[in-house]
C-alpha positions as CSV (number, residue, x, y, z in Angstrom):
1,A,-4.7,-41.8,59.5
2,S,-4.7,-39.7,62.5
3,A,-6.2,-40.4,65.9
4,I,-9.6,-38.8,66.7
5,S,-11.9,-38.3,69.6
6,I,-15.4,-36.9,69.5
7,A,-17.5,-36.3,72.6
8,F,-21.2,-35.5,72.8
9,W,-24.3,-35.9,75.0
10,N,-27.1,-38.0,73.8
11,N,-30.6,-39.0,74.9
12,S,-32.3,-41.5,72.5
13,P,-35.5,-43.5,72.9
14,G,-34.1,-46.1,70.4
15,G,-36.0,-47.9,67.8
16,T,-35.2,-45.5,64.9
17,S,-32.6,-45.5,62.2
18,G,-30.7,-42.3,62.0
19,T,-27.3,-40.7,62.1
20,V,-26.4,-38.6,65.1
21,F,-23.6,-36.9,63.2
22,S,-21.5,-37.2,60.1
23,I,-18.4,-35.3,59.0
24,G,-17.0,-35.2,55.5
25,N,-17.6,-37.7,52.7
26,Q,-20.4,-40.2,53.4
27,D,-18.8,-42.7,51.0
28,M,-16.2,-45.2,52.3
29,P,-13.3,-45.1,53.0
30,N,-13.3,-41.4,54.0
31,R,-16.1,-40.9,56.6
32,I,-16.7,-40.0,60.2
33,L,-20.1,-41.1,61.2
34,A,-22.1,-42.3,64.3
35,H,-25.5,-43.9,64.8
36,A,-26.2,-43.7,68.5
37,P,-28.1,-46.0,68.3
38,W,-29.4,-47.5,65.1
39,S,-32.8,-49.3,65.1
40,D,-31.2,-52.4,66.5
41,N,-30.1,-50.4,69.6
42,V,-26.4,-50.8,68.7
43,L,-24.1,-47.8,68.6
44,Y,-22.1,-47.7,65.4
45,W,-19.0,-45.5,65.1
46,D,-17.4,-45.4,61.7
47,Y,-14.0,-43.8,61.1
48,G,-13.0,-44.6,57.5
49,S,-14.7,-47.8,56.5
50,T,-17.3,-50.1,57.9
51,G,-14.7,-52.9,57.9
52,N,-11.6,-52.1,59.9
53,G,-12.9,-48.6,60.9
54,R,-16.2,-49.6,62.6
55,I,-16.6,-50.0,66.3
56,T,-20.0,-51.2,67.7
57,T,-21.5,-51.7,71.2
58,N,-24.9,-52.5,72.6
59,Y,-26.6,-49.2,73.6
60,A,-29.9,-50.7,75.1
61,S,-29.0,-49.9,78.7
62,Y,-28.5,-46.2,77.8
63,L,-31.9,-45.7,76.1
64,N,-34.0,-42.8,77.5
65,K,-31.1,-41.5,79.6
66,W,-28.8,-38.6,79.1
67,T,-25.5,-40.2,78.3
68,H,-22.1,-38.7,77.7
69,I,-20.4,-40.5,74.8
70,V,-16.7,-40.3,73.8
71,L,-15.9,-42.0,70.5
72,V,-12.2,-42.7,70.0
73,N,-10.1,-44.2,67.2
74,N,-6.4,-44.4,67.4
75,G,-6.0,-44.0,63.7
76,T,-4.5,-47.4,63.0
77,D,-7.7,-49.2,61.9
78,F,-8.6,-46.7,59.2
């Protein structure tokens, strides 16, 4: 797999389940998808599968603020 970086601005109140963006096939293992954040206020970044290709971080301190997000995967965890 190739390395990838995606950058965007986000302002979320949190508490909802939704996808900020998705590219390509929604089925694993071939997907690019982000929840920023999910209803648990965790940012989920999937590149490939939800196993080796998922990165997560607590997003609670960024709620209700304009935040510049850059999601990066070096391509080795696809």
